[in-house]
N, C-alpha and C positions, 0 to 999 in steps of 0.2 A: 498548585492544582490548575489544570487547564479545563475549562468548562466543556460540556457537551456541545457539539457543533452539528448543524444541519447544513449541508453543502449542496448547492445546485450543480449538477453535472450533466453532460451530454449523454444521451443513451448510447449504448454500444452500437457499433456499425457492423453489420454482417449480412451476408446474402440470405435470401429467404429459406433455403434448405439447410444452411449450415448448422442451425440449432438442432436438427434431427441427428446430427453426428455426435452430439455431446452425450456421453454415457455415464459420467460420474462426476464427483465433486471432490474438493480437497478435504483432508481428514477432519477439520473442525467445522464443516458445513454439510449441506446436503443438496441434492440435485434440484429440488424445488426452490430453495433459497437462491441458488446460483442462477437458475433460469429467470427468476423474478428480478434479480439484480441487473440482468442484461437490459431491462426496460425501464429501470428506475431513472428518475430525473432529479431526485433528492437522495443524498446519502446521509445516514445518521451515524455520527461518530460519538462514542461514549466519552464521558469525562475521563481524564487520565492524569497521572502525575508527570510533571515536566522537571527535568534536571538541567542545571547549567554546569557544563563540564569546564573545569579550569585547567586540568592537565590531561592531555590525551594524545594518542598517536593514531593516525588514520592510515590504513593500508588498503589499497584497491588495485585491481588489475586493469591495465590499459594496453590493449593490443598485445596480449600475451607477455607483457612485461609488468613486473611488480613495482609499484611506485609507492613510496612511503612519505607522508607529510606529518610533521610534528608541530604542535603548538604548546608552548609552555607559558602560561600567564601567572604571574605572581600576585595578581590583584585579589 
């Protein structure tokens, strides 16, 4: 278990009238919360479960090319 975390962050940088153009929020939030988060200096992260992966494959895109990296630990 990873404990809850309060993290200091820099407020978002935007021009004075840019916030007037925001009309909605992502599906699990709302406009009021998103507008408040633009000015926050501390972000609260809830406690969560952490996992240590022993066998995994990682695939990511890099300049329109697919790159795959694998790690296999027998520990």
